[in-house]
C-alpha atoms as one frame of an Amber mdcrd trajectory, in Angstrom:
protein
 233.432  -7.027 104.970 231.237  -5.895 102.110 229.600  -2.568 102.622 225.915
  -2.680 103.292 223.763  -1.458 100.446 222.539   2.038 101.135 218.804   2.323
 101.730 217.934   4.923  99.108 214.353   6.118  99.191 212.984   6.663  95.712
 210.955   9.850  95.197 207.215   9.189  95.063 205.830   9.105  91.582 203.185
  11.649  90.691 199.818  10.243  89.883 199.348   9.775  86.173 195.660  10.621
  86.408 194.566  13.758  84.559 194.247  16.986  86.499 190.707  17.843  87.505
 189.185  20.337  85.118 188.178  23.702  86.554 184.515  24.029  87.481 182.329
  25.626  84.825 181.439  29.215  85.655 177.967  29.610  87.110 175.418  31.188
  84.799 174.383  34.704  85.816 171.118  34.975  87.714 168.237  36.555  85.816
 166.941  39.422  87.957 163.202  40.132  87.781 160.862  42.826  89.106 157.165
  41.906  89.369 154.728  44.838  89.102 151.084  44.001  89.815 148.498  45.621
  92.072 147.253  42.220  93.265 149.443  40.835  96.102 148.251  37.302  95.300
 149.596  37.579  91.744 152.974  38.859  92.944 153.150  36.050  95.531 152.236
  33.423  92.944 154.770  34.605  90.370 157.519  34.797  92.993 156.781  31.239
  94.166 156.778  29.903  90.598 160.196  31.418  89.947 161.589  30.131  93.270
 161.437  26.630  91.784 163.246  27.657  88.599 167.064  27.766  88.738 168.632
  30.968  87.478 165.705  33.304  88.246 165.471  35.731  91.157 162.694  38.202
  92.001 164.600  41.258  93.237 161.694  43.675  93.575 157.904  44.057  93.633
 155.718  47.038  92.733 152.024  47.612  93.385 151.319  50.523  91.018 152.649
  52.117  87.842 154.722  54.813  89.553 156.334  52.245  91.840 157.109  50.048
  88.816 159.061  52.912  87.238 160.989  53.610  90.455 161.831  49.946  91.133
 162.976  49.349  87.560 165.239  52.391  87.429 166.747  51.732  90.881 167.185
  47.943  90.620 167.937  47.678  86.875 166.462  44.161  86.485 166.891  42.017
  83.396 163.099  41.588  83.063 160.105  43.562  84.297 156.824  41.649  84.548
 154.300  44.478  84.285 150.535  44.339  84.817 148.619  46.182  82.106 145.958
  47.456  84.549 147.881  49.323  87.238 146.682  51.978  89.728 148.048  55.547
  89.561 149.655  54.958  86.163 148.466  52.368  83.607 150.916  49.748  82.388
 151.406  51.203  78.897 152.139  54.669  80.284 154.559  53.211  82.830 156.242
  51.270  80.034 156.760  54.427  77.978 158.522  56.095  80.908 160.650  53.020
  81.633 161.750  52.585  78.018 162.900  56.214  78.000 164.889  55.964  81.235
 165.942  52.299  81.297 165.790  50.921  77.729 167.929  47.855  78.540 165.206
  46.142  80.587 163.027  43.618  78.782 159.354  44.228  79.598 156.778  41.427
  79.549 153.159  42.431  80.096 151.184  40.292  82.534 147.457  40.827  82.069
 144.000  39.322  82.482 142.746  40.729  79.195 144.194  42.747  76.330 142.853
  43.932  72.988 144.552  43.501  69.618 145.179  47.251  69.486 146.757  47.247
  72.946 149.070  44.380  71.925 150.152  46.337  68.855 150.710  49.487  70.917
 152.655  47.609  73.591 154.972  45.985  71.033 155.512  49.318  69.290 156.483
  50.917  72.611 158.981  48.146  73.286 157.309  45.228  75.072 159.002  41.883
  74.495 156.049  39.698  75.388 152.478  39.370  76.628 151.394  36.670  79.090
 147.747  36.177  80.039 147.249  35.549  83.749 145.067  32.500  83.178 147.973
  30.787  81.385 150.852  32.117  83.477 151.464  28.781  85.227 152.198  27.064
  81.909 153.755  29.934  79.966 155.823  31.963  82.431 159.259  30.351  82.335
 159.054  29.458  78.632 158.087  33.059  77.837 160.928  34.452  79.944 163.464
  32.164  78.262 162.163  33.185  74.821 162.565  36.864  75.688 166.024  36.300
  77.190 166.958  34.483  73.978 166.158  37.568  71.922 162.701  36.508  70.681
 159.205  37.703  71.587 156.297  35.948  73.283 152.913  36.689  71.722 149.716
  34.674  71.821 151.204  31.884  73.919 154.141  31.146  71.605 157.677  32.222
  70.770 157.896  34.768  67.936 161.168  35.525  66.156 159.921  37.885  63.422
 158.346  40.898  65.137 157.572  42.755  61.914 155.593  39.824  60.521 153.745
  39.398  63.830 152.811  43.100  63.885 151.507  42.923  60.322 149.327  39.926
  61.224 148.009  41.639  64.355 147.191  44.823  62.448 145.334  42.813  59.800
 143.322  41.034  62.503 142.529  44.336  64.236 141.328  45.867  60.953 139.127
  42.850  60.210 137.373  43.004  63.595 136.543  46.598  64.563 136.678  47.096
  68.309 133.704  48.307  70.301 133.535  52.000  71.092 134.777  52.579  74.620
 134.479  56.372  74.907 138.111  56.602  75.959 137.654  54.399  79.025 140.715
  52.484  80.163 140.518  48.696  80.704 140.337  49.219  84.487 137.578  51.838
  84.106 135.614  49.384  81.963 135.992  46.798  84.733 134.631  49.326  87.227
 131.691  50.021  84.897 130.954  46.288  84.772 130.917  46.202  88.564 128.512
  49.161  88.674 126.138  47.364  86.295 126.318  44.336  88.603 125.294  46.528
  91.543 128.626  46.549  93.402 129.419  49.213  95.986 132.700  51.146  96.029
 133.872  48.872  98.841 133.022  45.773  96.792 134.994  47.129  93.822 137.955
  48.075  96.008 138.043  44.581  97.506 137.737  42.855  94.132 140.674  44.734
  92.605 142.742  45.174  95.803 142.688  48.960  95.519 141.512  51.714  97.868
 138.016  53.172  97.835 139.601  56.533  96.977 141.018  54.956  93.833 137.562
  53.592  92.973 136.072  57.077  93.389 138.759  58.501  91.116 137.978  55.887
  88.470 134.262  56.674  88.711 134.891  60.398  88.418 136.877  59.782  85.227
 134.125  57.505  83.893 131.427  60.117  84.581 133.462  62.779  82.770 134.086
  60.577  79.725 130.526  59.290  79.377 128.699  62.481  80.351 126.579  60.852
  83.071 126.321  61.943  86.699 124.889  59.013  88.693 125.580  55.326  89.040
 122.141  54.465  87.662 122.694  56.629  84.582 126.083  54.994  84.123 124.605
  51.485  84.316 121.917  52.360  81.746 124.496  54.051  79.488 126.812  51.047
  79.703 124.034  48.602  78.741 122.731  50.796  75.916 126.186  51.295  74.411
 127.331  47.725  74.997 130.200  48.654  77.292 129.561  45.474  79.260 128.806
  41.894  78.296 125.500  40.734  79.747
């Protein structure tokens, strides 16, 4: 009787489809500290960056000293720094930060800035300047420009810093700035408020600072201008065109 054919199970063939390629490594998150004395500005910037992949706000500071501490401790990739900060102005804070943490890229976030202040900021080491009234449109593009090794000045990407500085210096020389008697931008804002008849409480509320800080600003203003009363200050400011009427 013929032997039955053995039932030999053939080994399963491996699929001929190509092996799945390994997943691409995730891009590193860009870590940002936001330093501004206005809570609303910090909140707004943080919310804008929440909707942008790859950005993370890791710290917030409300004055210049706190900006230095947060930057040194957290070592962010970018510091968004308000020019007009309590306790220590933005440019002074930037000098200290560049000495202790030179790796961080600093972008100034400001309501107003003069040509001379832009030049000084860039010479200290700032990588960009963003005006607050254009932050919604410029913020992420400015940050990407700075991360890419360029600068952000006047609402646009700048690759040649030396050329930009030369142009800014020429513009500053062509338009002499008004005499400010050594007053800082924040002190000039306080002077404007005094001319408008604001009380210390009004000024403190407007700039989200304490009344003690307002008194300190006024004391500095009195010393620099040589006046001793609010009325004298208002008259001095108008006569010397410290405010725009």
